[in-house]
N, C-alpha and C positions, 0 to 999 in steps of 0.2 A: 672365757666367752658367756656364761651365764650371766654374769655381771654386766656386761656390755648390753645383752639382750635385755635384761631387768631394767636399765636406765631408759633405753628406748621405748620400751611398753609403759612404763610410769611417765614419761614426758608425753606419749601420745594420749594417755588417760586423761591426764591433766588439761592437755590442751582441748580434748573434748568436753570438758567439763568447764573450763575458765573460758572459752571463747564465747559461749551463749551468754554468760553472765555480763562479759566486757560488751557484748552488743546492747544489751538491755542499759546497762551504766551509761553508755555512750549516746545513745537516745535521748536518756533523761537529761544529761548535760549539753545535750545538742553539739556533740563533738562529731560531725557529719562532713562529708565530702561531698559538697554541693556540684551538681552537673555544670560544664562551662563548654565552650566551643572546642577546647583541646582535648576533652574527656569523652568517652565511648558511653559510661553509664547514664541514663536519664533520670534517675531519682536519687533522693541523697542517701548516701550508705555510712555507717559508721567507718571511721578512719583510723582507729587508734588500736587495730587488733596486735600490734606490736608488743601491748603489754601481755597478752595471752602466751604468745611465743617466748618472751622473756621470762615470765614465771613459771612456765610449765618445763622450759630448758633447765633451770636452776633447781626446781623442785625434783626433777628425775635425776639429774646430777647429784643432788644432795642424798636422794635414797640409797645410794650405793654405800654411803658412811655407816649404815646400820647394818650393813651385810657381814663387814669383818673378812672379807676374802683378800686375796692377794693383791688384785686389781685396786681394793680400797687403799691398800698400805701404800702402793706406787703411787697413787694419786696425793695422798697426805704428804708425801716425802717430795713430792714435786714443787719447788719454790715458785716455778711460773706460772703456775695455776691461779694463784693470788693475782697476779699483775694482769692476767687475762680477764679475770673477775672485774678488777678495777676499771680495766680500757673499757670492757665492754657494758659496764654501768655507766660509765661517762658519754659513750657515744649513743646508748640508749635513752638516757635522759635527753640529749642534744636533739635526738628524734622526735621525742614525745612534745618537748617544747615547741618544736617546730610544727608538729602536728595541731597544736593547740593555738598558738600565737603567729606562726610562720616568721621565720628568721630570715635575714639576707643573706647572700651566698657568702659573704666575707666572714661572717660570724660561724657558719656552717663548716667552711674550709679550715678556719683556725682550730676548732675543736677537733676536726677530723685529723688535722696534722698533731694536735695535743695527744689524741689516743694512739698515733702511730709513735710518738716521743714515749709514752707510756709503755707501749709494747716492747720498744726498743731497751728500753731501761731495765725491764723485766726479763730480758734475755731471748725475747721472742724478736729474732732479727734474722735478716738474712746476712750470711758472712761469706758464702762461698759462692764463685761464679766459675764454671768448668772453663771458659775460654781465656780466662786470664792466666798469666804464667803459674802463678802459686795459689789460683783458685780463690785468693781471700780479697775481700773487699775492705776489710779492717785495715790493712796496711797503707792503702791510699785513701782512706777516710772518707769512703763511701759507703758503709754499711749503714750508718742512720739515714742518708738521703735515700738510700735503695728501699730502706724498711718502710720510711714514712710513705714514700711513693706508692708502694705495693698496697699499704693499708687504704690510703686515700683512693687508689684507684679501685679496689674490690668493692670498697663501701660504695662508692657511685655507681658501679658496674651492676650492682644489685637493685639499687636505687632506680636506675636508669630504666630496667627491663620491667618495673612493676607498673606496667601498664594495662594490661589484660587481666581478667579475672583467673587467678591461680597460676598465672605465669612466674613471678618473683618466688612464691613459695614452692611451687612444684620444681622450678630448677633449682632453686636452693637445696631441697630435698635430695634430689639426684646426684648433685655435687657432694653433698654430704656423704651419700652412700657410696660414691667413688671412692673418696678420701678414707672413708671407715674402712672400705674392703683393703686398702692398700695398708692402712694402719695394722689392721688385726693380721694380715699376712707378715707384716715386719714387726709383730709383738711390740708395738709402740701401744702401750693400752691408755696412757694419759690422752692424747688428741683423740683416740678411739671412744673414749668415753664421753668426752665433749661432743664429738660428730655425731655419737648416738644420743645425747639427750636433744641436741638441737635439731636432728632428723626425726626423733619421735614428736617433736613439738610441731613442727612444720607439718607433719604428715596430719595430725590431729586439727590444725588449724586449717588445712587445705579441704577439708570436709565441709567447711562454711564459706570457703574463700572460691572454691571452684565455681564456675558460670552456672548459673547467675549468682553472683557473690552477695554474700549478706554482711560481709564486713571486709575491709581492707585493710592490710598491715601497718599502712603508713610509713612515714620515715622511721619512726621508731622501730618497727621491724626490719625494713630493708636495711638500716644501719647497724643494727644489732647481728643480723644474718652476716652481712658483709664482713664486719669487723671480727667475728668469731671465724669465720672462714679463712680470712687473711691471716689471723694469729694462729692458728692451728696449723695451718699448712706451712708455718715457719719452724714449728717445734722440731723438726728434724728432716733429712734427707728422705726422698722417697727412691733413690736410686744409687746409694753409696755417697761416700766422701767426696769423690771426684766428679761427681756429676751436679750439675745446677741444680739444686734442692727446690727450686721454685718453679722449674719448667713443668713437672707432673701437673701440679694444680692449676700452672696456668692453662694447659691444656683441657683440662677437666672445666675450667670456668672459660672456655673458649667463646661459647655465645655471648654472655654478657660483656666480657673484656672486648670482645669485637666489636660491639653495639656502642660501648662507651668510646673507644678509640675512634671508629667511624663517625661517630656523632660529631665529636669534637673537630675532626679534620673536614667534615662536610659544612658544618657552621662555619669554620674558618674561610674556605674556600668560596661559599656564597657569600660572605660577607655579614653573616648573622652574628647575634651576640652568642657567646659561647655557652653561657649558663642560664639562657633563655629556653623555657620549655616550648616542644613543637609536636607536631603529629606527622613525623616523617621518619620514626624509628622503624627498624624491621617487622616489628609486629604490627604497626599501623599500617605497614604497605600490605602486609598479607590481608588484612581486612579489607582495605581498598580495593585488593584485586577479587573480591568477592567471597572470600572465606568467611566463615561464622567464628567468632570469637572461639569457640571450644575447639575447632578445626586447626585454626592457627596455633593455638596453645599446644594442641597435640605434635603438630609438626615441629615446633621448638623444643618439644620435650624429647622428641625423636632425634634431633640435631645434638641435644644435650647428651643423651644415652650414648649416640655413636662417640662424642669426644669422649664421653667417660670410658669407653672401651678403648679408644686409641691410647689416652693417658696408662690405661692399664697394661697393654700390649707393650708400652715403650719400658716399661720396668723389665721386661724378660725378653726384649729384643736386643740384637746387637747394635752397635753404633749406625752401621751401614743400612741396616732395617730401619732404625730408627728415622734417619734422614729420608729414607723412602716414605714412611708413613708421613712425617711432616710435610713433604713434598706433595702429597696426595691430599692433605688436610689443607694446604693452601691454594692447591687448585679447585677444590670443593667449594672453598670460601669465594674465589673469584666468579666461578661459574653462578653460584648463589647469589651474589650481590648484582652481577649482571642481569640475571632473571627479575630481580625486584626493580630494575632500572635505575639502579644508583649510578651506573657507569655512562649515562646518556650523556652526561657532560664531559666525558673525556671521548667521545667520538667525533669524527671529523676535525673540523678546525677549531672546535672549542678549545681544546687544551691548549693548543699552539697559542690562540689568541690570548687567553689567560696568562700564560708564561710570559707572552710578548709584554702584556700589561704590567704584569710584576717586573719585568727587565726595565721597562720604562720608567715606572714609577720608582726603584731603587737607584737608578741612574746607571745601570749596568750596559744598556743599549749602546750601540755606537752613535746612532742618530741623537740620544739624548745627551750622550756626553759632548758631541759637537755642538749642539745646540745651547749647551752650559758655558762655553766659550763665548758666544755672543752676549749673553746675560752678564757674564763677567765685565766684558768690554764696556756695556753699556753702564754698569754700575760703576765702572773705574773712569769714567768720562770726566774730565777736568772742567767742561762747561756745558751748556745746552746744546751748542752746535756741534760738539763731538759727541753728545748723547745722540743728538739726531743722526749723525751719519752712522754711527753704529748701529742704532735702531733699524735705519732703512736696509742696510746689509743683512741685517737678519730676516727682515721682513721680505726681500729679495730671495733669500736663501729658503724661504717658506714659499716663493712663488706666488706673491702677491701681485696686483695689478697696481694697484694705486693706494697710496699711504699719505694721510693729511694729520698732523699733529698740531694741535692748538692749545698754548699754555697761558693762562691768566696768572700774572703776578700779582703781589700785594699794592701796587701802584696803580691797579687797572688796566695795566698795559699789556696788549695781546702779542703774543709771538705765535706766527704761523709758518708751518714747514710743509712742503708738499714735494711728493714725489710720485710721477706717473711712469711707468714702464712703457715708454712709447716703443722702443725698441722689439718689444713683443707683439706689437700692433702694426709693424711696418707693413704687413700684407694687406692691411685694411686702410681705407681712406677715412674710417672714422675719425671725428675730431673731438673734442672732450666732451661735449653735450651728446654726440651719437653714442660714444662708448657707454656714458652713463646710462642709456636708454636700453642697454640689451637685456635680453629677458633670461640670460644665463646667468647674471652676476650674484654674488653673495656679497651682501653689504653688512658691514659690522660698525656701530658707534658704540665705543667704550668710554664711560664716563672715568676721569682718573681721581677718583674718590679715596680718601683714608682719614679716618678719626673725624668724620664729618666736616672735612676739609676737602674742597674741589680745586684740583690743580689745570684742569682743561679736559681735552677731548681728544681721542684716538680713534680715527675713522679708517677702516679698511675696506678694500673691495677687491674682489677675485673672481677672475671669469671662470666658473666652473666648466665650461665646454671646452675651454682650452686647456686647463688643468684641473682633474678631479681633486676632491677635497682629501687629504692624506687622514689617516686613521687617527693620528696625535695632533692635528694642526690646532683644533679648538683648545686643547691642553697647553700647548705651546704659547699661544695667544695670551692665555690667563697668566702664563709664566711671566711674559713679555710685560704685560699690564702692571703687574705689581712689581717688577724690577724698574720700570720707567717711573712709577709713581716714588718709590725709594730713593731713585738718583734724583728727580725733581726736587724733593724735599731738602735736598742738600743746598741747592741754588736758589730757593725762592724763600 
């Protein structure tokens, strides 16, 4: 344990020394993070603090090689440490390039996946899952995908919470300490040494990154932290060979993982770009509620500590008690998300409306499948007259009162078809002109155009007093218009 403590202290000291140097160099080279609408800071701040974290971590880890202790011998005999170093160097370089020149998300994901493959090749992999019959992912070919997914998920989880001063560094430090305690209790000195080096570097960096921050870690820092935590968590089981070795670090990383998964789901539901940045994350919502940055960060620190204690407790509890802890954990997440207003969309009829739209768009609803029959009949019509009959049937089904179709062919000869639902107006003495003068009519004139070609016009009238507009009527009309155009193109 003396060696582990020495690694932590050396990393901490070097972070305290190197971070001010990195600040000066970043200012001279103009490697600054400028203010913008989606960012909270109001003045340019250096954004390459990951350099100090990276160097401090590896200097601290290298210092143990001069001690000649048992831990040093164990580390030197561990082949996976070289692969961890290779993967972390790649991911740190990716983040640094992104800090300086800004890369697209495709390039980022490619190299993040490559880092996951490197970890897998070096023996840093997920092999066991407890709910499988023999607990093995290797036999069913899922070890590599699971490993890559875990690495990419943790990297982006740490990156995503790097939105407030000291948040990502502090959460990373707390997670490292939880995993370090678990590793020390299990006499797994190699991952403990790596975690001690990273924890010391993060604590030293946090002195300059706390609110008000004088430097940001940038993608180079968040990517490096995420990869190291993901890789170290795969170095061995935290709860025996028959348990899910990744479950304990998943709980310890609960806050950043929850943020990542929810942000992706939220953007999907609201039709936003999945990889576009926004200001609707948990830490942003806490600030929007009136909390200061420092107080919001402290609250999230507290959540991380609770999750850390929960992950430690899971190691020493029975399966039944573990299930109860997970149940309480899930209930706490739901309550917290609701307090932040994230579940407003799921209240009342909003969720049902959204599910209905999804079912209609995918063709799962009965009404959409029924309407598809009309579209197929129109498209399979043998001539214009048959197409008109099928079209008028579909519009009767949609409860329109008047339909007129005009088709212009290549010989400048116009074909006109008209249908008026006089039966629906038997209780009225209205003639044609009187009907069209009603104040409750919805009138739609739809040009039948495609590829700069005009084939005619479809004119529709519906009395909204007699029959309110259905939720999907406008969408059905557009489907009909496109189907009619495709059908007309076969005949003209």
